[in-house]
PALUMVO-860412 format. One record per residue (C-alpha): y, x, z negated. Coordinates in pm, whole numbers, padded with zeros to 5 digits, always signed. Example, Ala and Ser with C-alpha at 12.3 -4.5 7.8 and 13.67 -1.06 7.14 Angstrom:
2
-00450+01230-00780 -00106+01367-00714 
//
This chain:
533
+00528+05424-00201 +00417+05171+00060 +00175+04907-00069 -00142+04836+00129 -00088+04463+00062 +00165+04208+00180 +00046+03936-00062 -00143+03915-00390 -00316+03594-00498 -00382+03564-00872 -00703+03370-00927 -00995+03297-00693 -01019+02924-00756 -01056+02708-00447 -00681+02668-00395 -00623+03040-00436 -00891+03115-00179 -00742+02861+00063 -00401+03025+00030 -00548+03372+00074 -00745+03274+00384 -00441+03111+00545 -00213+03406+00469 -00468+03653+00600 -00529+03449+00915 -00155+03465+00982 -00167+03843+00959 -00064+03917+00600 -00264+04189+00425 -00390+03993+00126 -00554+04079-00205 -00716+03826-00441 -00756+03919-00807 -01006+03721-01018 -01067+03777-01390 -01426+03646-01382 -01723+03813-01215 -01758+03527-00966 -01516+03353-00729 -01455+02980-00735 -01273+02906-01060 -01394+02566-01176 -01561+02501-00838 -01866+02716-00892 -02246+02689-00901 -02409+02902-01169 -02759+02980-01295 -02727+02848-01650 -03107+02834-01690 -03351+03043-01484 -03432+02877-01149 -03166+02605-01192 -02833+02621-01006 -02579+02400-01178 -02224+02295-01090 -02073+02392-01423 -01721+02271-01344 -01652+02019-01068 -01971+01851-00948 -01829+01680-00640 -01541+01740-00402 -01255+01518-00298 -01184+01463+00069 -01082+01813+00178 -00751+01878+00348 -00839+01792+00710 -00721+02128+00846 -00951+02339+00631 -01287+02259+00789 -01166+02344+01137 -00908+02618+01082 -01129+02818+00843 -01461+02736+01016 -01622+02634+00688 -01933+02490+00852 -01999+02826+01017 -01971+02983+00672 -02240+02754+00531 -02064+02438+00411 -02256+02113+00461 -02089+01813+00301 -02317+01533+00179 -02152+01190+00176 -02347+00986-00076 -02441+00630+00010 -02429+00432-00208 -02117+00592-00349 -02150+00461-00704 -02408+00283-00918 -02305+00109-01242 -02595-00009-01459 -02564-00287-01715 -02771-00345-02026 -02839-00708-01936 -03063-00607-01646 -02802-00630-01371 -02624-00354-01180 -02341-00304-00933 -02378-00074-00634 -02093+00014-00399 -02165+00139-00049 -01975+00302+00234 -02034-00013+00439 -01787-00288+00334 -02039-00561+00419 -02298-00416+00179 -02027-00386-00086 -01942-00753-00044 -02307-00844-00089 -02334-00639-00409 -02004-00767-00548 -02098-01124-00453 -02393-01112-00693 -02134-01120-00972 -01856-01323-00813 -01827-01489-00472 -01450-01494-00513 -01447-01117-00568 -01660-01067-00257 -01411-01271-00054 -01126-01051-00180 -01305-00721-00115 -01191-00658+00244 -00821-00741+00174 -00837-00516-00134 -00978-00225+00066 -00710-00282+00329 -00434-00256+00068 -00588+00059-00082 -00606+00213+00265 -00241+00131+00334 -00125+00276+00002 -00332+00592+00034 -00209+00638+00390 +00144+00669+00253 +00027+00903-00021 -00163+01113+00232 +00156+01167+00431 +00330+01277+00111 +00040+01502+00012 +00043+01687+00346 +00414+01762+00316 +00629+01972+00086 +00821+01760-00166 +01198+01738-00122 +01422+01907-00376 +01605+01610-00525 +01801+01833-00765 +01977+02069-00523 +01835+01957-00191 +02007+01978+00145 +01961+01832+00492 +01598+01947+00514 +01511+01763+00194 +01693+01449+00306 +01499+01457+00633 +01170+01488+00444 +01253+01182+00236 +01351+00986+00548 +01016+01070+00713 +00825+00937+00413 +01048+00631+00404 +00966+00573+00770 +00595+00584+00689 +00650+00315+00426 +00860+00095+00654 +00591+00095+00921 +00373-00103+00678 +00608-00396+00713 +00838-00530+00444 +00575-00728+00254 +00315-00451+00238 +00578-00186+00170 +00698-00373-00136 +00341-00428-00252 +00254-00058-00227 +00565+00042-00421 +00492-00226-00681 +00140-00115-00764 +00202+00261-00798 +00338+00248-01157 +00101-00029-01273 -00181+00003-01525 -00505+00005-01329 -00627-00285-01546 -00335-00505-01438 -00380-00403-01075 -00748-00498-01078 -00692-00815-01279 -00474-00942-00994 -00764-00904-00752 -01094-00953-00931 -01266-01143-01212 -01595-00951-01255 -01596-00718-01557 -01838-00468-01404 -01642-00443-01079 -01318-00385-01266 -01488-00131-01492 -01637+00055-01196 -01305+00071-01012 -01093+00120-01322 -01290+00432-01417 -01143+00598-01108 -00795+00543-01255 -00863+00729-01579 -01094+01010-01464 -00962+01335-01610 -00676+01157-01785 -00591+01129-02154 -00503+00767-02092 -00681+00436-02097 -00688+00180-01817 -00405-00016-01981 -00164+00279-01946 +00115+00256-01685 +00059+00472-01378 -00321+00466-01384 -00317+00252-01068 -00160+00557-00901 -00442+00777-01033 -00691+00533-00881 -00517+00565-00544 -00493+00944-00579 -00872+00969-00577 -00891+00766-00254 -00648+00970-00042 -00828+01075+00274 -01132+00861+00192 -01109+00655+00511 -01140+00320+00338 -01445+00414+00131 -01412+00305-00233 -01504+00562-00499 -01614+00818-00237 -01878+01066-00355 -01901+01391-00160 -02144+01663-00268 -02209+02006-00116 -02558+02113-00015 -02647+02406-00238 -02382+02314-00496 -02003+02312-00492 -02005+02691-00523 -02110+02704-00157 -01764+02569-00070 -01576+02841-00255 -01817+03107-00130 -01736+02989+00223 -01363+03000+00153 -01405+03355+00026 -01604+03446+00338 -01334+03295+00560 -01067+03491+00374 -01263+03817+00405 -01325+03750+00775 -00949+03766+00827 -00912+04084+00623 -00862+03962+00267 -00981+04189-00013 -01125+04008-00316 -01166+04188-00648 -01357+04025-00934 -01347+04140-01298 -00978+04209-01230 -00771+04013-01482 -00394+04020-01433 -00195+04106-01744 +00148+04025-01605 +00362+04000-01293 +00606+04284-01228 +00959+04146-01190 +01244+04369-01075 +01597+04227-01046 +01464+03871-01041 +01203+03941-00773 +00823+03965-00806 +00708+04301-00670 +00352+04332-00793 +00113+04285-01086 -00029+04488-01370 -00400+04448-01446 -00545+04441-01797 -00642+04807-01774 -00288+04910-01681 -00336+04948-01305 -00030+04848-01101 -00068+04682-00761 +00240+04620-00549 +00304+04356-00282 +00598+04170-00134 +00458+03824-00202 +00283+03709-00522 +00119+03367-00561 -00042+03232-00877 -00338+02997-00874 -00314+02970-01253 -00157+02658-01402 +00221+02657-01455 +00204+02711-01831 -00025+03012-01797 +00189+03152-01517 +00520+03124-01697 +00420+03187-02058 +00162+03463-02009 +00195+03618-01664 +00575+03623-01651 +00776+03764-01942 +01009+03513-02109 +01323+03722-02047 +01279+03675-01672 +01324+03298-01699 +01610+03074-01801 +01575+02890-02133 +01611+02559-01946 +01323+02635-01709 +01103+02766-01991 +01162+02448-02188 +01058+02235-01890 +00737+02437-01859 +00658+02396-02229 +00707+02019-02192 +00436+01983-01927 +00163+01757-02067 -00194+01880-02041 -00393+01683-02303 -00743+01772-02195 -00983+01480-02238 -01298+01591-02056 -01620+01770-02140 -01923+01853-01926 -02288+01807-02016 -02563+01942-01792 -02918+01818-01833 -03236+01963-01686 -03483+01675-01647 -03859+01671-01618 -03836+01334-01443 -03567+01111-01299 -03393+00861-01528 -03555+00519-01493 -03280+00259-01536 -03405-00070-01675 -03179-00264-01441 -03340-00111-01133 -03681+00036-01200 -03825+00299-00970 -03858+00670-00910 -03559+00729-00685 -03511+00765-00311 -03637+00655-00072 -03753+00360-00282 -03421+00324-00466 -03120+00520-00334 -02905+00424-00633 -02930+00771-00787 -02789+00956-00485 -02420+00898-00566 -02220+00872-00887 -02382+00698-01183 -02092+00537-01369 -02124+00423-01729 -01826+00188-01714 -01949-00170-01763 -01597-00309-01811 -01232-00214-01843 -01250-00303-02212 -01535-00052-02253 -01310+00217-02104 -01020+00121-02330 -01239+00133-02641 -01361+00478-02538 -00997+00584-02518 -00922+00431-02860 -01137+00696-03027 -00966+00982-02842 -00608+00881-02910 -00682+00918-03281 -00836+01262-03231 -01201+01156-03224 -01471+01199-02961 -01568+00866-02807 -01886+00736-02966 -01940+00522-02651 -01797+00751-02381 -01722+00685-02020 -01967+00895-01819 -01965+01000-01455 -02303+01152-01372 -02452+01293-01053 -02804+01414-00979 -02751+01667-00697 -03124+01741-00672 -03176+01398-00515 -03008+01517-00195 -03083+01887-00240 -03412+01963-00421 -03357+02337-00370 -03128+02346-00676 -03426+02318-00913 -03802+02390-00916 -04029+02125-00759 -04044+01804-00959 -03745+01897-01176 -03392+01756-01159 -03039+01838-01270 -02799+01579-01407 -02434+01683-01430 -02217+01459-01650 -01839+01442-01681 -01763+01302-02027 -01460+01106-02148 -01313+01109-02393 -01344+01444-02568 -00996+01542-02689 -00900+01908-02689 -00703+01850-03009 -00934+01704-03274 -00796+01528-03578 -01052+01687-03810 -01212+02025-03759 -01257+02236-03447 -01490+02255-03151 -01763+02455-03323 -02134+02454-03236 -02199+02147-03450 -01938+01945-03262 -02070+02071-02930 -02425+01957-03000 -02307+01625-03142 -02124+01564-02814 -02442+01637-02620 -02636+01399-02845 -02381+01120-02784 -02408+01161-02407 -02789+01152-02403 -02795+00855-02642 -02546+00660-02429 -02741+00724-02109 -03067+00630-02283 -02927+00284-02355 -02952+00225-01980 -03244+00456-01894 -03476+00471-02200 -03693+00752-02064 -03401+00994-02048 -03425+01135-02400 -03784+01247-02353 -03710+01373-01999 -03451+01632-02113 -03594+01985-02092 -03271+02181-02134 -02912+02093-02221 -02583+02276-02164 -02257+02147-02314 -01902+02254-02229 -01630+02122-02460 -01262+02110-02359 -01220+02441-02542 -01507+02587-02339 -01342+02465-02017 -01024+02645-02121 -01197+02970-02212 -01443+02976-01921 -01230+02846-01635 -00876+02909-01761 -00797+02535-01774 -00519+02500-02031 -00632+02252-02301 -00933+02185-02080 -00724+01978-01838 -00905+01964-01503 -00582+01889-01313 -00367+02183-01440 -00145+01919-01602 -00175+01542-01627 -00129+01325-01318 +00123+01100-01488 +00418+00947-01305 +00664+01192-01464 +00457+01491-01340 +00409+01401-00973 +00554+01476-00633 +00905+01631-00666 +00850+01658-01044 +00535+01868-01021 +00528+02108-01195 +00892+02044-01301 +01195+01888-01131 +01373+02126-00898 +01070+02353-00848 +00815+02139-00662 +00823+02334-00334 +00571+02603-00444 +00854+02851-00497 +00964+02953-00848 +01281+03091-01012 +01134+03438-00951 +01194+03533-00589 +00872+03590-00392 +00660+03437-00670 +00483+03114-00571 +00242+02859-00717 -00062+02736-00523 -00284+02568-00785 -00345+02209-00889 -00039+02225-01117 +00169+02202-00800 +00198+01915-00552 -00013+01708-00482 -00217+01781-00795 -00580+01801-00896 -00907+01737-00723 -01113+01960-00497 -00906+01907-00182 -00742+02244-00109 -00413+02064-00036 -00196+02258-00288 -00328+02590-00160 -00279+02496+00205 +00074+02364+00147 +00171+02672-00054 +00051+02903+00223 +00256+02708+00477 +00574+02753+00271 +00506+03124+00210 +00448+03185+00580 +00767+02997+00662 +00959+03225+00426 +00786+03528+00580 +00876+03417+00932 +00511+03365+01030 +00339+03064+01191 
//
């Protein structure tokens, strides 16, 4: 029997929708299957409380793959990106604060209030970050070479990246290669002396990671979050109407080109015949056939639940089991009757004080971040957590009733694996209490301003969004799980040991963040194999 579909995408997260839209635009009859009743995966805006639309997963987006906005006409489908300025505000308990802006001159002025020497180093530092991320961006837009069994094509890919490095000049090339495996603390110590500046920047190196700022490779994570940022440090990009508008637009673009999207359609397993994926079976037993299957689920879910073990070699299965996830994040959403009034910068918000329009970072020093990690590595929730908060209602009041605000908080560290007990309701509420208490140390009115509270533990992130161990990156962004080793060595080119089965999620190159790059790259490789442009 002839199938009505050429390709099936498992999972309607943002990368899955990008892949589906690109495949459909190239002429492949595409079906997307999503287990939830809403598209978007962890990039979704939901009505948790009546009249309040909350970004329950990601609350900001990374710089999107540059091709997506134009090729998929996302603006026409309703996407309006809001580039926050200032980008980040870090309050201190001694009455001071650090604010970073998109304008380097304003950053220098803010940094100079703590250290004139740091202000003088700011422009050279930004230049180095831009050079390093330029190299990474070239790698992120390409398919990794196969260093295990690669041929001429893979050698050529490596030579192109090497050429990008060499164009920096010998001195800068060596410097970029030197800093990639460094701890972000050591990297920043070489440049700056101000604790709050190093804490503000260092937080970007441990976001989403079960590692502290003294861990090797966290300088790479810092750079990862600046790829495509155009020289802006700690860029903060929101979406008018909530991040769910982005995935709704991706779904609309996919449908415009003929994609069918089915929600409440959980996939039980992939059909494999003679080593080739030929379709899927849904939870209710329905079979759907297609020539090409692509999974937006993480690699562990794909190869331990969706694909039967007998279809894989023991060696490959062992590599998949060895992928580190180690979820360390939780989310807390607060509905506020008034804006937080930070003692270091009193006022009611924009236009008087624009400091609340970007990220609010509770990261007064690198040592603060390391102490927060100390709790987690022994299986405890941080009693003084690192917090990344945004108040999207500053830029978009339509998300809440008049006079009310939403604060969305990413919390670290909240380990998925606790030393004592489980993530029951008591632990969930204790986590929410710790977040509110920590914020109230900087904005005393916050506790009384909270009208409603919604807490998602790492276990909740796993159950709600399908994030294994609550890891927001589909696997840690450590040096041994990057580039040609993501998800595992030998299989970093979006293809898998099962013919016509591909990966397109954040567990593939170049990794996590709301960029769409893994989905776009995966579609390119699938279309190449299908003989399409």
